[in-house]
C-alpha positions as CSV (number, residue, x, y, z in Angstrom):
1,M,87.5,66.7,8.2
2,A,86.3,68.1,12.3
3,R,83.6,66.7,11.7
4,Q,85.5,62.9,10.7
5,Y,87.3,63.4,13.9
6,K,85.1,63.6,16.2
7,K,83.5,60.7,15.4
8,I,86.9,59.1,14.8
9,L,87.1,60.0,19.0
10,K,84.0,58.6,19.6
11,K,85.5,55.3,18.3
12,I,88.5,55.3,19.8
13,K,87.4,56.9,23.4
14,P,83.6,56.8,23.9
15,K,82.6,59.2,26.6
16,E,82.4,57.5,30.3
17,K,78.6,56.4,31.2
18,K,77.8,58.6,34.1
19,V,77.0,55.4,36.3
20,E,74.5,55.6,39.4
21,S,75.1,53.2,41.9
22,A,72.6,50.8,42.5
23,K,74.1,50.8,45.9
24,K,71.9,54.3,46.9
25,D,68.8,52.8,44.5
26,K,65.7,52.2,45.8
27,K,66.1,49.1,48.5
28,S,65.2,45.5,46.9
29,W,63.3,43.5,49.4
30,S,66.5,40.8,49.6
31,Y,68.4,43.6,51.4
32,Y,65.3,43.6,54.0
33,I,65.3,39.9,53.8
34,L,69.6,40.3,54.8
35,A,68.8,42.4,57.1
36,A,66.3,40.7,59.0
37,F,68.7,37.5,58.8
38,L,71.3,39.1,60.8
39,A,69.2,40.7,63.3
40,L,67.3,37.6,64.5
41,T,70.5,35.3,64.3
42,A,72.4,38.1,66.7
43,V,70.0,37.7,68.4
44,V,70.1,34.1,68.4
45,M,73.9,33.9,69.3
46,V,73.5,37.0,72.3
47,L,70.1,34.5,73.6
48,G,71.9,31.2,73.7
49,W,75.5,31.8,74.4
50,E,75.6,30.6,77.5
51,N,73.6,27.3,75.7
52,F,76.3,27.3,73.5
53,T,78.8,25.1,73.0
54,N,82.4,26.5,72.3
55,I,81.9,25.2,68.5
56,N,78.1,26.5,68.3
57,R,79.1,29.6,69.6
58,G,81.9,30.3,66.2
59,L,79.8,28.8,64.1
60,Y,77.2,31.7,65.5
61,V,79.9,34.5,65.2
62,F,81.2,33.6,61.7
63,L,77.2,33.3,60.7
64,T,76.9,36.9,61.9
65,T,80.1,38.2,60.4
66,T,79.6,37.0,57.2
67,L,76.0,38.1,56.5
68,A,77.2,41.8,58.5
69,I,79.8,42.0,55.8
70,N,77.4,41.0,53.1
71,F,74.9,44.0,54.4
72,A,77.8,46.2,54.3
73,R,78.4,45.6,50.9
74,R,75.3,45.7,49.5
75,T,75.0,49.5,52.2
76,Y,77.9,51.0,51.4
77,D,79.2,52.1,48.6
78,L,82.9,50.5,48.2
79,T,85.2,51.0,46.2
80,P,86.6,47.8,43.9
81,T,89.4,47.1,45.9
82,Q,87.0,47.1,49.3
83,D,84.7,45.2,47.4
84,L,86.4,42.8,46.2
85,W,88.6,42.4,50.1
86,A,84.9,42.4,51.7
87,E,83.4,39.7,49.2
88,R,87.1,37.7,49.9
89,A,86.3,38.4,53.3
90,S,82.3,36.8,53.7
91,Y,83.8,34.4,52.0
92,A,86.3,32.9,54.3
93,T,84.0,33.5,57.2
94,M,81.4,31.9,55.1
95,A,83.5,28.6,55.2
96,V,84.8,28.7,58.1
97,A,80.8,28.8,59.7
98,T,80.2,26.3,56.7
99,V,83.6,23.7,58.2
100,L,81.4,24.2,61.8
101,F,78.6,23.1,61.4
102,G,79.7,20.8,59.9
103,L,82.0,19.5,63.3
104,N,79.1,20.2,65.3
105,I,76.9,17.7,63.0
106,Y,79.7,14.9,63.8
107,V,80.0,15.6,67.2
108,Q,76.5,16.0,68.0
109,H,75.2,12.8,66.0
110,I,78.1,10.7,64.4
111,N,80.9,11.1,67.1
112,G,77.8,9.5,70.6
């Protein structure tokens, strides 16, 4: 009777497996590429700040912010709620950077 009770309990409520975070595991090559692009974008933004128009400045600020948020999501062990908000913030900043890129192309090449 006790064995059947244990079998039923296993089917109803299986033991939770201890899931280790993939973020703490060995870093993949994409982690280092993301870190390199983040550093490169930050350096270009700092060095070219005086030569950029306001649209370019906004573009680089939002692009660097997007890369920093994605790097933080890969590096730190965020709670599911924090990860959801970080993902949304990343998409929002990426959308703004894309719009600014399109605006920059329009101003420089199409508008004259």
